[in-house]
C-alpha positions as CSV (number, residue, x, y, z in Angstrom):
1,M,-114.7,-36.4,9.4
2,K,-115.5,-37.5,12.8
3,V,-116.6,-34.9,15.4
4,N,-116.4,-35.3,19.3
5,L,-118.2,-32.2,21.2
6,E,-116.8,-31.3,25.0
7,K,-118.6,-28.7,27.2
8,I,-115.9,-27.3,28.6
9,D,-117.7,-24.8,30.6
10,K,-121.0,-23.0,30.3
11,N,-119.6,-20.8,27.9
12,K,-117.0,-22.7,25.9
13,A,-117.0,-25.7,23.9
14,G,-114.1,-28.2,22.8
15,L,-114.1,-30.0,19.2
16,E,-112.1,-32.9,18.5
17,I,-111.9,-32.9,14.5
18,E,-110.3,-36.2,12.7
19,V,-110.2,-35.9,8.9
20,E,-110.0,-38.9,7.0
21,T,-106.7,-39.7,4.8
22,E,-107.9,-39.0,1.8
23,Q,-108.8,-35.6,2.3
24,V,-105.0,-35.1,3.8
25,T,-103.8,-36.6,0.8
26,R,-106.1,-34.2,-1.4
27,A,-105.2,-31.5,0.8
28,M,-101.1,-31.7,0.5
29,H,-101.6,-31.5,-3.3
30,Q,-103.1,-28.4,-2.8
31,A,-100.4,-27.2,-0.8
32,Y,-97.8,-28.0,-3.4
33,T,-99.6,-26.2,-6.1
34,K,-100.0,-23.2,-4.1
35,L,-96.5,-23.3,-2.5
36,V,-94.7,-24.2,-6.1
37,K,-95.6,-21.1,-7.7
38,K,-94.4,-19.0,-4.5
39,V,-91.1,-20.7,-4.3
40,N,-87.7,-19.9,-6.5
41,I,-85.9,-23.4,-7.0
42,P,-82.7,-23.7,-8.7
43,G,-82.6,-25.2,-12.0
44,F,-86.6,-25.2,-12.2
45,R,-89.0,-22.6,-13.9
46,K,-91.3,-21.2,-10.9
47,G,-94.3,-23.6,-10.8
48,K,-92.9,-26.5,-12.4
49,A,-90.4,-28.4,-9.7
50,P,-91.6,-32.0,-8.8
51,K,-93.2,-32.2,-5.3
52,S,-90.3,-34.4,-4.3
53,I,-87.6,-31.6,-5.1
54,L,-89.8,-29.0,-3.4
55,E,-90.4,-30.8,-0.2
56,R,-86.5,-31.1,-0.2
57,Y,-86.3,-27.6,-0.9
58,V,-88.8,-25.9,1.9
59,G,-89.1,-29.0,3.9
60,K,-91.9,-31.5,4.8
61,A,-93.2,-29.5,7.5
62,A,-94.3,-26.3,5.0
63,L,-96.3,-28.7,2.9
64,L,-98.2,-30.5,6.2
65,E,-98.4,-26.7,7.9
66,E,-100.4,-25.6,4.7
67,A,-102.3,-28.5,3.7
68,A,-103.3,-28.3,7.5
69,E,-104.6,-24.6,6.8
70,I,-106.4,-25.9,3.9
71,M,-108.3,-28.3,5.9
72,I,-109.2,-26.5,9.2
73,V,-111.4,-23.9,8.1
74,P,-113.8,-26.1,6.1
75,N,-114.0,-28.8,8.7
76,Y,-114.5,-26.5,11.5
77,A,-117.4,-25.0,9.8
78,A,-118.6,-28.5,9.3
79,A,-118.4,-29.6,12.6
80,V,-120.0,-26.4,13.8
81,K,-123.2,-27.2,11.6
82,E,-123.1,-30.8,12.9
83,T,-122.8,-30.3,16.5
84,G,-124.8,-27.3,16.4
85,I,-122.9,-25.2,18.9
86,E,-122.8,-21.0,18.3
87,P,-119.5,-20.0,18.4
88,I,-118.9,-16.1,19.4
89,D,-115.6,-15.6,18.9
90,R,-112.5,-17.0,16.8
91,P,-111.3,-20.6,17.9
92,A,-108.2,-21.6,19.3
93,V,-106.5,-24.4,17.3
94,D,-104.2,-27.2,18.3
95,I,-103.1,-29.4,15.9
96,I,-102.7,-33.5,17.7
97,Q,-101.7,-35.6,14.5
98,L,-101.0,-34.4,11.1
99,D,-99.0,-36.7,9.0
100,E,-99.7,-37.1,5.4
101,E,-100.5,-41.0,5.7
102,K,-103.2,-40.7,8.7
103,P,-105.7,-39.2,9.7
104,F,-105.6,-35.4,10.7
105,T,-106.8,-34.5,14.1
106,F,-107.0,-31.0,15.3
107,K,-108.6,-29.5,18.5
108,V,-110.8,-26.2,18.9
109,T,-111.6,-24.5,21.8
110,V,-114.0,-21.7,21.3
111,D,-116.3,-19.5,23.1
112,V,-120.2,-20.1,22.5
113,K,-123.2,-18.4,23.1
114,P,-124.7,-18.9,26.6
115,E,-127.4,-21.0,27.6
116,V,-130.4,-18.7,29.1
117,T,-132.5,-19.7,31.6
118,L,-135.9,-18.0,30.8
119,G,-138.3,-16.7,33.8
120,E,-142.0,-15.8,33.2
121,Y,-142.3,-14.4,30.3
122,K,-146.1,-14.9,29.4
123,G,-148.9,-12.8,31.1
124,I,-146.4,-9.6,32.1
125,Q,-148.2,-7.1,33.9
126,V,-147.7,-3.6,32.2
127,E,-149.5,-0.3,32.1
128,K,-149.9,1.4,29.0
129,P,-149.7,5.3,29.4
130,H,-151.9,8.2,28.3
131,Y,-150.5,11.2,26.4
132,P,-152.8,13.5,26.1
133,V,-152.9,16.2,23.6
134,A,-153.1,19.7,25.0
135,E,-154.0,22.9,23.2
136,E,-150.6,23.8,23.9
137,D,-149.2,20.9,22.3
138,V,-151.1,22.0,18.8
139,N,-150.3,25.8,19.2
140,K,-146.5,24.3,19.4
141,E,-146.8,23.0,16.1
142,L,-148.7,25.9,14.2
143,D,-145.5,27.9,15.7
144,R,-143.0,25.6,14.2
145,L,-144.8,25.8,11.0
146,Q,-144.8,29.8,10.8
147,Q,-141.0,29.7,11.8
148,R,-140.5,27.4,9.0
149,Y,-142.5,29.5,6.7
150,A,-141.3,32.9,8.0
151,K,-139.8,35.3,5.5
152,L,-136.5,36.9,6.3
153,I,-136.5,40.9,6.0
154,E,-133.4,42.9,6.0
155,L,-133.4,45.5,8.7
156,G,-132.4,49.4,8.0
157,E,-129.5,51.2,9.3
158,E,-131.8,52.7,11.9
159,D,-133.0,49.5,13.5
160,E,-131.6,48.0,16.1
161,I,-130.6,43.8,16.7
162,Q,-133.4,41.9,18.8
163,K,-133.5,38.2,20.5
164,D,-133.7,36.1,17.5
165,D,-132.4,38.3,14.6
166,I,-129.7,37.0,12.0
167,A,-126.7,39.1,12.0
168,A,-123.9,39.1,10.1
169,I,-120.8,40.2,11.4
170,D,-117.0,40.5,11.1
171,F,-115.1,39.6,14.4
172,Q,-111.4,39.0,15.6
173,G,-111.1,37.9,19.2
174,F,-108.1,38.3,21.7
175,V,-106.5,37.0,24.5
176,D,-103.8,39.0,26.4
177,G,-103.9,41.8,23.7
178,Q,-103.2,39.0,21.3
179,P,-105.1,37.2,18.7
180,F,-105.7,33.6,18.6
181,E,-106.2,31.1,16.1
182,G,-109.7,30.6,14.8
183,G,-110.9,33.5,16.5
184,A,-111.8,35.7,13.5
185,A,-114.4,35.5,10.5
186,E,-116.1,37.9,8.1
187,N,-119.9,38.1,7.3
188,Y,-120.5,35.5,10.0
189,S,-123.9,34.7,10.4
190,L,-124.9,34.4,13.8
191,G,-128.5,33.9,15.3
192,I,-129.0,36.3,18.1
193,G,-130.2,33.7,21.3
194,S,-129.2,30.7,19.4
195,G,-126.5,29.9,22.0
196,S,-124.0,28.7,19.2
197,F,-121.1,31.4,20.2
198,I,-119.7,31.8,23.9
199,P,-121.8,32.4,26.6
200,G,-122.6,36.3,26.9
201,F,-121.6,37.1,23.5
202,E,-124.8,37.2,21.6
203,D,-126.7,39.2,24.4
204,Q,-124.2,42.5,23.6
205,L,-124.8,42.6,20.4
206,I,-128.7,43.4,21.2
207,G,-129.5,46.9,20.5
208,A,-126.5,47.5,18.0
209,K,-127.4,48.6,14.4
210,I,-125.7,48.3,10.9
211,N,-121.8,49.3,10.5
212,E,-122.0,49.9,14.5
213,E,-118.6,48.3,16.2
214,R,-118.6,46.7,19.4
215,D,-116.4,45.3,22.0
216,V,-117.5,42.2,23.2
217,Q,-116.2,41.1,26.4
218,V,-116.4,37.4,27.6
219,T,-114.8,34.3,29.5
220,F,-114.3,30.8,27.9
221,P,-116.0,28.2,29.7
222,A,-113.6,26.0,32.1
223,E,-114.1,22.8,29.9
224,Y,-113.9,24.7,26.5
225,H,-112.3,21.8,24.1
226,K,-109.3,24.0,23.4
227,E,-107.1,23.9,26.5
228,E,-104.9,27.2,25.8
229,L,-108.5,29.0,25.6
230,A,-110.5,27.2,28.4
231,G,-111.1,29.8,31.8
232,K,-109.8,32.5,30.0
233,E,-111.0,36.2,29.4
234,A,-111.2,37.3,25.4
235,V,-112.2,40.8,23.9
236,F,-114.1,40.1,20.2
237,K,-113.8,43.2,18.2
238,V,-117.3,43.0,16.4
239,K,-118.7,45.1,13.6
240,I,-122.4,44.5,12.1
241,K,-122.7,44.4,8.3
242,G,-126.3,43.4,8.0
243,V,-129.2,42.3,9.9
244,K,-132.3,40.1,9.2
245,R,-135.4,39.5,10.8
246,K,-138.1,36.8,10.5
247,E,-141.3,38.2,9.5
248,V,-144.0,35.7,10.6
249,A,-147.6,35.4,9.1
250,P,-150.3,35.6,10.9
251,L,-152.1,32.3,12.0
252,D,-155.8,33.0,9.7
253,D,-157.1,31.1,7.0
254,E,-154.7,32.3,4.2
255,F,-151.8,30.9,6.4
256,A,-153.4,27.6,6.4
257,K,-153.8,27.8,2.8
258,D,-150.2,28.8,2.2
259,V,-148.6,25.9,4.4
260,S,-151.0,22.9,3.8
261,E,-153.6,21.7,1.3
262,F,-156.4,23.1,4.1
263,E,-158.7,25.9,3.1
264,S,-158.9,26.9,6.8
265,L,-157.1,27.3,10.1
266,T,-159.8,24.9,11.7
267,D,-158.9,22.1,9.3
268,L,-155.5,22.3,9.7
269,K,-155.6,22.1,13.5
270,A,-157.9,19.6,13.5
271,D,-155.3,17.9,11.3
272,I,-152.9,18.8,13.5
273,T,-154.3,17.2,16.4
274,K,-155.1,13.9,14.9
275,R,-151.3,13.5,14.1
276,L,-150.0,14.4,17.4
277,E,-152.8,11.8,18.9
278,E,-151.4,9.1,16.5
279,S,-147.8,10.4,17.4
280,A,-149.0,9.9,21.0
281,E,-150.8,6.5,20.2
282,R,-147.4,5.1,19.0
283,R,-145.5,6.6,21.7
284,A,-147.5,4.6,23.8
285,E,-147.5,1.3,22.3
286,E,-143.8,1.4,22.0
287,H,-143.5,2.1,25.9
288,V,-145.1,-0.9,26.3
289,K,-143.1,-2.9,24.1
290,N,-140.0,-1.6,25.8
291,E,-141.8,-2.5,29.3
292,V,-142.8,-6.0,28.1
293,V,-139.2,-6.9,26.7
294,K,-137.3,-5.2,29.8
295,K,-139.6,-7.6,32.3
296,A,-139.0,-10.5,30.2
297,V,-135.3,-9.5,29.9
298,D,-135.1,-9.0,34.0
299,A,-137.0,-12.0,34.7
300,A,-134.7,-14.5,33.1
301,S,-130.8,-15.4,33.8
302,V,-127.7,-15.6,31.5
303,D,-124.0,-15.7,32.2
304,I,-122.8,-13.3,29.3
305,P,-119.5,-13.6,28.0
306,P,-117.2,-10.6,28.2
307,V,-116.3,-11.1,24.8
308,M,-119.7,-10.4,23.8
309,V,-119.9,-7.1,25.6
310,D,-116.8,-6.3,24.1
311,Q,-118.0,-6.9,20.5
312,R,-121.1,-5.2,21.3
313,V,-119.0,-1.8,22.6
314,E,-117.1,-2.0,19.2
315,R,-120.2,-2.0,17.2
316,M,-121.6,1.1,19.6
317,I,-118.2,2.7,18.6
318,D,-118.2,2.0,15.1
319,D,-122.1,3.1,14.9
320,L,-120.9,6.5,16.1
321,S,-117.6,6.6,14.2
322,E,-120.1,6.3,10.8
323,R,-122.7,9.0,12.4
324,L,-120.0,11.4,13.1
325,R,-118.2,10.5,9.7
326,M,-121.6,11.5,7.9
327,Q,-121.4,15.0,9.8
328,G,-117.4,15.4,8.6
329,L,-116.1,14.5,12.1
330,N,-114.2,11.9,13.2
331,L,-113.9,9.9,16.5
332,E,-110.9,11.4,17.5
333,Q,-112.1,15.2,17.0
334,Y,-115.3,14.1,18.9
335,L,-113.4,12.6,22.0
336,Q,-111.2,15.9,21.9
337,F,-114.2,17.9,22.3
338,M,-115.4,15.7,24.8
339,Q,-112.5,15.7,26.9
340,S,-112.6,11.8,27.1
341,D,-110.5,9.0,25.3
342,L,-111.5,5.9,24.1
343,E,-111.1,3.3,27.1
344,K,-113.4,5.9,28.9
345,M,-116.0,5.9,26.0
346,K,-115.8,1.9,26.4
347,E,-116.5,1.8,29.9
348,Q,-119.0,4.3,29.7
349,Y,-121.0,2.0,26.9
350,R,-120.6,-1.2,28.7
351,P,-123.5,-1.0,31.0
352,Q,-125.8,-0.5,27.9
353,A,-123.8,-3.1,26.2
354,E,-124.3,-6.0,28.4
355,Q,-128.1,-4.9,28.7
356,D,-128.3,-4.9,25.0
357,V,-126.3,-8.2,24.6
358,K,-129.0,-9.9,27.1
359,T,-131.8,-8.8,25.6
360,D,-130.8,-10.2,22.3
361,L,-130.0,-13.5,24.2
362,V,-133.1,-13.7,26.3
363,L,-135.5,-12.9,23.1
364,E,-133.4,-15.2,20.9
365,A,-134.2,-18.1,23.7
366,I,-138.0,-17.1,23.6
367,L,-138.5,-17.3,19.8
368,K,-136.7,-20.6,20.1
369,A,-138.8,-22.0,23.0
370,E,-141.9,-20.5,20.8
371,G,-141.0,-21.5,17.3
372,I,-141.1,-18.4,16.1
373,Q,-139.9,-17.9,12.2
374,A,-139.9,-15.8,9.7
375,S,-142.5,-16.6,6.9
376,D,-141.5,-16.3,3.1
377,E,-144.3,-13.8,2.8
378,E,-142.8,-11.6,5.5
379,V,-139.4,-12.2,3.9
380,T,-140.4,-10.9,0.8
381,S,-142.4,-7.8,2.3
382,E,-139.3,-6.9,3.7
383,L,-137.3,-7.4,0.7
384,E,-139.6,-5.3,-1.2
385,K,-139.2,-2.3,1.3
386,V,-135.8,-2.0,1.0
387,A,-136.0,-2.6,-2.7
388,Q,-138.3,0.2,-2.9
389,Q,-136.2,2.6,-0.6
390,Y,-133.2,1.9,-3.0
391,N,-135.0,2.3,-6.0
392,Q,-133.9,-1.6,-7.0
393,P,-135.7,-5.1,-8.1
394,V,-136.5,-7.3,-5.7
395,D,-134.6,-10.0,-7.3
396,A,-131.2,-7.7,-7.2
397,V,-131.6,-6.7,-3.7
398,K,-132.2,-10.4,-2.4
399,E,-129.3,-11.6,-4.6
400,A,-127.3,-8.5,-3.1
401,L,-127.8,-9.7,0.3
402,E,-127.3,-12.8,0.1
403,K,-123.9,-12.5,-1.8
404,A,-123.2,-10.5,1.7
405,G,-124.3,-12.7,4.1
406,R,-127.3,-10.6,5.4
407,L,-130.2,-12.2,4.1
408,E,-130.2,-14.0,7.1
409,T,-129.7,-11.2,9.5
410,L,-132.7,-9.7,7.5
411,E,-134.7,-12.7,8.4
412,Y,-133.3,-12.5,11.8
413,G,-134.8,-9.0,12.3
414,I,-138.0,-10.0,11.5
415,T,-138.2,-12.6,13.9
416,L,-136.9,-10.7,16.6
417,N,-140.1,-8.4,16.1
418,K,-142.2,-11.3,15.5
419,T,-141.3,-12.5,19.3
420,V,-141.6,-8.7,20.8
421,D,-144.8,-8.6,18.8
422,F,-145.8,-12.1,20.5
423,L,-144.8,-10.7,24.5
424,V,-147.1,-8.0,24.1
425,N,-150.1,-10.0,22.9
426,Q,-149.4,-12.3,25.9
427,S,-149.4,-9.7,28.3
428,N,-151.9,-7.8,30.4
429,V,-151.8,-4.6,29.4
430,A,-153.7,-2.3,31.8
């Protein structure tokens, strides 16, 4: 195989590939073997017709085209490896010479990763923020624990609904005196003050008692996701079936024993303070990383091909679709709720996608410039983490990643993280 590389412009390359005649002969035989099994030729059992008969029946051009398909993919892959180009999209293929008795020549034109001109990425000045932990932060965490371990107490018929109570209600909604679809439910559990219902609905239940019936008057928001209800006035006939109230335990040593391994409230507070301080430190370190990377990226210049941004946008939408799927929703429902469409979403994602692509390209250029690689020990350590996460043997995880073509992705992630750490270590943090 002979390869001639041509740089068409900064982000596009051309490969003229010549395949020796011997490979053409082998490919023609493979093409015959493949096609003869598909074609019914009178007088011959399927798969048994001689090559000359098949050629007369389907035409030599069909055999040559099949042989070309057989040769293009492996030879293109070999040419990419030989020249070191990094394609980012599907190639366009033009056949120059295709003859059974001559070398096969074809030209590939493909978008490639752009060249990055690095700016200053060592000695970056960055300030490390300080996030002090106040007593108020500790108290918020204690309050969260109180709410988490609170008991729900059934109220009696004489008790009135208060904010933060949980009411079981039957309701039916009416617009212009007519019930509407989706506007009714029985024994619905509603947190008073949760904001999960139409604005004003929950407030009008405060003060109500069990078995009481109330008419709740509300106006649907103008941007409500159901167009037929948007901006409409509605009346909900509501009956209170039951009410529960959280009973919060007092903050004392007994509470500390119930919710933690500590024997006193003082020790629990000390542990909460420590954990909040550790979290604040991690947050500060993450800020430094983000700032260092941002400044290194801003200092570099690169002409990003639109196809790379398009691909990143598609990946972002795929990620969103997967998250929605795990919540029992789909993208179409989400777009309807957001009063948007796919094209608008793509445009909204595009600036972030472009920044993400540039960040990846710059970090990749830095790791190449500095010779940063993932060591065998680091790869093994990462594989062990994945194996532990999925409760699988390390060798099985490695084999599965290799088969899926994702082992290189894992190694690449390690090198990117090492590159970020390198930038931080080389920066001047105040």
